N, CA, C and O of each residue as an XYZ file, in Angstrom:
384
protein
N       0.887    -24.978     20.217
C       2.139    -24.273     20.414
C       2.025    -22.810     19.952
O       2.521    -21.895     20.609
N       1.364    -22.619     18.815
C       1.216    -21.255     18.315
C       0.329    -20.420     19.233
O       0.528    -19.214     19.376
N      -0.659    -21.079     19.857
C      -1.534    -20.350     20.780
C      -0.763    -19.844     21.990
O      -0.968    -18.718     22.442
N       0.128    -20.690     22.513
C       0.907    -20.259     23.683
C       1.894    -19.162     23.299
O       2.147    -18.250     24.086
N       2.454    -19.249     22.088
C       3.351    -18.192     21.619
C       2.590    -16.885     21.449
O       3.079    -15.821     21.827
N       1.395    -16.969     20.879
C       0.573    -15.778     20.701
C       0.188    -15.162     22.041
O       0.225    -13.942     22.199
N      -0.176    -15.987     22.991
C      -0.525    -15.488     24.320
C       0.675    -14.845     24.999
O       0.533    -13.833     25.686
N       1.862    -15.428     24.808
C       3.076    -14.847     25.385
C       3.403    -13.495     24.787
O       3.782    -12.565     25.500
N       3.256    -13.389     23.469
C       3.522    -12.111     22.802
C       2.505    -11.070     23.255
O       2.864     -9.928     23.542
N       1.234    -11.465     23.320
C       0.197    -10.526     23.773
C       0.444    -10.068     25.205
O       0.268     -8.892     25.522
N       0.849    -10.992     26.069
C       1.134    -10.629     27.459
C       2.317     -9.676     27.533
O       2.285     -8.700     28.282
N       3.357     -9.953     26.761
C       4.529     -9.080     26.748
C       4.168     -7.677     26.271
O       4.527     -6.683     26.904
N       3.453     -7.607     25.145
C       3.091     -6.296     24.604
C       2.151     -5.547     25.543
O       2.256     -4.329     25.689
N       1.238     -6.270     26.177
C       0.318     -5.621     27.128
C       1.058     -5.073     28.339
O       0.698     -4.015     28.855
N       2.074     -5.770     28.793
C       2.813     -5.334     29.980
C       3.837     -4.256     29.682
O       4.111     -3.409     30.532
N       4.408     -4.277     28.482
C       5.485     -3.334     28.164
C       4.965     -2.121     27.395
O       5.227     -0.982     27.780
N       4.226     -2.366     26.307
C       3.840     -1.271     25.411
C       2.567     -0.553     25.838
O       2.446      0.659     25.660
N       1.629     -1.287     26.394
C       0.339     -0.692     26.712
C       0.428      0.482     27.685
O      -0.220      1.501     27.448
N       1.200      0.385     28.769
C       1.284      1.550     29.660
C       1.890      2.787     28.988
O       1.499      3.916     29.283
N       2.837      2.563     28.092
C       3.458      3.693     27.382
C       2.465      4.306     26.397
O       2.338      5.528     26.316
N       1.768      3.460     25.656
C       0.828      3.961     24.657
C      -0.375      4.647     25.289
O      -0.928      5.589     24.721
N      -0.777      4.176     26.459
C      -1.920      4.804     27.127
C      -1.644      6.245     27.511
O      -2.565      7.062     27.537
N      -0.409      6.570     27.807
C      -0.051      7.948     28.150
C      -0.435      8.888     27.006
O      -0.930      9.992     27.233
N      -0.202      8.436     25.793
C      -0.456      9.285     24.632
C      -1.891      9.177     24.119
O      -2.495     10.181     23.743
N      -2.433      7.964     24.105
C      -3.698      7.744     23.413
C      -4.933      7.859     24.295
O      -6.018      8.099     23.765
N      -4.831      7.703     25.592
C      -6.008      7.867     26.450
C      -6.599      9.271     26.382
O      -7.820      9.400     26.301
N      -5.778     10.341     26.412
C      -6.381     11.677     26.253
C      -7.056     11.881     24.898
O      -8.094     12.537     24.810
N      -6.470     11.321     23.851
C      -7.063     11.442     22.520
C      -8.381     10.668     22.470
O      -9.376     11.160     21.939
N      -8.379      9.452     23.027
C      -9.606      8.651     23.051
C     -10.703      9.342     23.855
O     -11.870      9.321     23.462
N     -10.334      9.952     24.973
C     -11.329     10.668     25.781
C     -11.895     11.867     25.032
O     -13.084     12.167     25.141
N     -11.047     12.548     24.276
C     -11.487     13.708     23.508
C     -12.432     13.301     22.372
O     -13.412     13.995     22.099
N     -12.136     12.180     21.714
C     -12.914     11.773     20.549
C     -14.094     10.865     20.875
O     -14.920     10.597     20.002
N     -14.188     10.393     22.102
C     -15.249      9.442     22.469
C     -16.666      9.988     22.247
O     -17.532      9.225     21.819
N     -16.944     11.270     22.517
C     -18.331     11.729     22.328
C     -18.739     11.932     20.869
O     -19.918     12.149     20.589
N     -17.797     11.868     19.944
C     -18.128     12.091     18.535
C     -18.854     10.872     17.987
O     -18.410      9.737     18.160
N     -19.964     11.120     17.333
C     -20.768     10.061     16.727
C     -19.944      9.380     15.634
O     -19.462     10.040     14.714
N     -19.783      8.065     15.736
C     -18.860      7.324     14.878
C     -19.117      7.493     13.379
O     -18.155      7.685     12.635
N     -20.357      7.433     12.897
C     -20.546      7.624     11.452
C     -20.047      8.987     10.950
O     -19.552      9.092      9.828
N     -20.178     10.021     11.777
C     -19.654     11.325     11.343
C     -18.139     11.302     11.240
O     -17.565     11.908     10.335
N     -17.495     10.612     12.152
C     -16.035     10.492     12.091
C     -15.608      9.759     10.823
O     -14.620     10.134     10.190
N     -16.342      8.726     10.456
C     -16.028      7.985      9.236
C     -16.251      8.850      8.000
O     -15.440      8.838      7.075
N     -17.338      9.593      7.986
C     -17.626     10.466      6.845
C     -16.548     11.530      6.692
O     -16.123     11.825      5.575
N     -16.106     12.102      7.791
C     -15.052     13.120      7.736
C     -13.744     12.506      7.243
O     -13.039     13.117      6.439
N     -13.414     11.307      7.715
C     -12.183     10.652      7.266
C     -12.229     10.351      5.775
O     -11.247     10.572      5.066
N     -13.360      9.850      5.295
C     -13.502      9.582      3.865
C     -13.412     10.890      3.077
O     -12.798     10.926      2.011
N     -14.010     11.945      3.583
C     -13.943     13.245      2.903
C     -12.503     13.751      2.815
O     -12.097     14.305      1.794
N     -11.738     13.561      3.880
C     -10.325     13.964      3.825
C      -9.561     13.174      2.768
O      -8.789     13.750      2.002
N      -9.772     11.853      2.721
C      -9.077     11.040      1.719
C      -9.486     11.445      0.307
O      -8.628     11.648     -0.552
N     -10.776     11.563      0.063
C     -11.251     11.914     -1.275
C     -10.814     13.331     -1.640
O     -10.407     13.578     -2.775
N     -10.893     14.253     -0.701
C     -10.440     15.617     -0.959
C      -8.959     15.681     -1.295
O      -8.552     16.432     -2.182
N      -8.155     14.899     -0.594
C      -6.723     14.860     -0.890
C      -6.468     14.267     -2.267
O      -5.614     14.750     -3.009
N      -7.210     13.221     -2.605
C      -7.025     12.618     -3.935
C      -7.414     13.604     -5.040
O      -6.733     13.690     -6.061
N      -8.500     14.341     -4.840
C      -8.909     15.338     -5.838
C      -7.867     16.445     -5.926
O      -7.509     16.880     -7.020
N      -7.382     16.900     -4.779
C      -6.377     17.965     -4.760
C      -5.118     17.537     -5.505
O      -4.603     18.287     -6.334
N      -4.618     16.336     -5.215
C      -3.397     15.854     -5.863
C      -3.660     15.565     -7.335
O      -2.851     15.927     -8.189
N      -4.771     14.922     -7.640
C      -5.028     14.510     -9.014
C      -5.437     15.624     -9.949
O      -5.187     15.540    -11.151
N      -6.064     16.675     -9.424
C      -6.620     17.709    -10.299
C      -5.894     19.045    -10.157
O      -5.568     19.682    -11.159
N      -5.644     19.468     -8.938
C      -5.175     20.835     -8.728
C      -3.658     21.009     -8.687
O      -3.163     22.078     -9.046
N      -2.910     19.996     -8.262
C      -1.461     20.150     -8.238
C      -0.903     20.099     -9.657
O      -1.334     19.285    -10.473
N       0.046     20.963     -9.941
C       0.631     21.006    -11.272
C       1.506     19.773    -11.495
O       2.215     19.315    -10.599
N       1.432     19.263    -12.698
C       2.227     18.087    -13.045
C       3.720     18.371    -12.916
O       4.485     17.500    -12.501
N       4.132     19.570    -13.263
C       5.555     19.912    -13.174
C       6.046     19.929    -11.730
O       7.218     19.654    -11.473
N       5.168     20.247    -10.792
C       5.545     20.258     -9.378
C       5.618     18.848     -8.811
O       6.561     18.510     -8.095
N       4.632     18.032     -9.129
C       4.577     16.684     -8.573
C       5.652     15.792     -9.183
O       6.260     14.984     -8.480
N       5.886     15.928    -10.457
C       6.799     15.045    -11.180
C       8.129     15.721    -11.486
O       8.695     15.517    -12.560
N       8.620     16.501    -10.575
C       9.873     17.223    -10.761
C      11.018     16.245    -11.014
O      11.272     15.365    -10.192
N      11.697     16.390    -12.120
C      12.839     15.543    -12.443
C      12.472     14.201    -13.041
O      13.330     13.324    -13.146
N      11.253     14.022    -13.425
C      10.830     12.749    -14.024
C      11.400     12.642    -15.426
O      11.169     13.511    -16.267
N      12.143     11.576    -15.676
C      12.773     11.385    -16.978
C      11.788     10.780    -17.966
O      11.635     11.268    -19.086
N      11.127      9.717    -17.544
C      10.167      9.044    -18.412
C       8.836      9.789    -18.331
O       8.294      9.965    -17.240
N       8.316     10.217    -19.448
C       7.083     11.009    -19.483
C       5.844     10.164    -19.771
O       4.808     10.711    -20.151
N       5.925      8.868    -19.601
C       4.754      8.012    -19.835
C       3.695      8.288    -18.774
O       4.014      8.741    -17.674
N       2.443      8.014    -19.104
C       1.325      8.312    -18.200
C       1.429      7.525    -16.907
O       1.013      8.013    -15.857
N       1.974      6.319    -16.959
C       2.036      5.476    -15.763
C       3.166      5.864    -14.811
O       3.307      5.264    -13.745
N       3.963      6.847    -15.176
C       5.003      7.329    -14.261
C       4.599      8.619    -13.558
O       5.394      9.208    -12.825
N       3.367      9.055    -13.780
C       2.866     10.270    -13.133
C       2.548      9.960    -11.664
O       1.713      9.101    -11.380
N       3.199     10.643    -10.749
C       3.017     10.386     -9.324
C       1.629     10.763     -8.826
O       1.175     10.239     -7.809
N       0.959     11.652     -9.518
C      -0.412     11.997     -9.130
C      -1.324     10.785     -9.259
O      -2.169     10.548     -8.396
N      -1.158     10.024    -10.324
C      -1.940      8.812    -10.525
C      -1.677      7.811     -9.406
O      -2.621      7.246     -8.853
N      -0.423      7.584     -9.069
C      -0.084      6.583     -8.060
C      -0.455      7.038     -6.659
O      -0.685      6.208     -5.779
N      -0.514      8.331     -6.444
C      -1.011      8.818     -5.155
C      -2.478      8.463     -4.982
O      -2.889      7.981     -3.927
N      -3.256      8.701     -6.014
C      -4.682      8.371     -5.954
C      -4.867      6.859     -5.827
O      -5.681      6.407     -5.021
N      -4.133      6.078     -6.604
C      -4.261      4.618     -6.550
C      -3.880      4.086     -5.166
O      -4.531      3.175     -4.655
N      -2.837      4.643     -4.562
C      -2.400      4.149     -3.256
C      -3.356      4.547     -2.130
O      -3.372      3.901     -1.082
N      -4.145      5.590     -2.328
C      -5.096      6.004     -1.297
C      -6.447      5.306     -1.419
O      -7.215      5.295     -0.457
N      -6.752      4.733     -2.559
C      -8.041      4.068     -2.752
C      -8.294      2.922     -1.769
O      -9.418      2.806     -1.280
N      -7.312      2.070     -1.451
C      -7.594      1.018     -0.473
C      -8.045      1.557      0.885
O      -8.883      0.943      1.547
N      -7.505      2.680      1.298
C      -7.926      3.285      2.564
C      -9.401      3.687      2.508
O     -10.153      3.457      3.455
N      -9.796      4.281      1.406
C     -11.194      4.686      1.255
C     -12.098      3.459      1.238
O     -13.167      3.470      1.848
N     -11.681      2.408      0.549
C     -12.482      1.178      0.505
C     -12.632      0.562      1.889
O     -13.704      0.061      2.230
N     -11.577      0.592      2.686
C     -11.650      0.045      4.044
C     -12.625      0.860      4.881
O     -13.429      0.290      5.618
N     -12.568      2.179      4.779
C     -13.517      3.012      5.534
C     -14.951      2.746      5.092
O     -15.847      2.661      5.932
N     -15.184      2.613      3.781
C     -16.527      2.312      3.306
C     -16.987      0.921      3.775
O     -18.150      0.733      4.130
N     -16.069     -0.038      3.770
C     -16.419     -1.402      4.161
C     -16.844     -1.472      5.618
O     -17.815     -2.152      5.948
N     -16.132     -0.781      6.489
C     -16.438     -0.844      7.913
C     -17.436      0.226      8.351
O     -17.720      0.352      9.542
N     -17.959      0.981      7.426
C     -18.944      2.007      7.739
C     -20.227      1.338      8.041
O     -21.217      2.007      8.336
């Protein structure tokens, strides 16, 4: 029963959403297709790591934590930004 439900959902999404999404994503896919995949992964990881370094090191605490009442270390948004981005980096490394 679940297989038929899954097939029905896939058929519906393929018939309704796929033509709409292709309008937007086919040109992007054509543009990015010649790029060597490992380089794309390296660039994506560099962007994530660079953003984490920028937020964690270079942004001022007073700017990031504007209006923060509790001054404990675990309420610093710079820390949670880095922590929330780490799973993305791990996924890119895993599938590299």
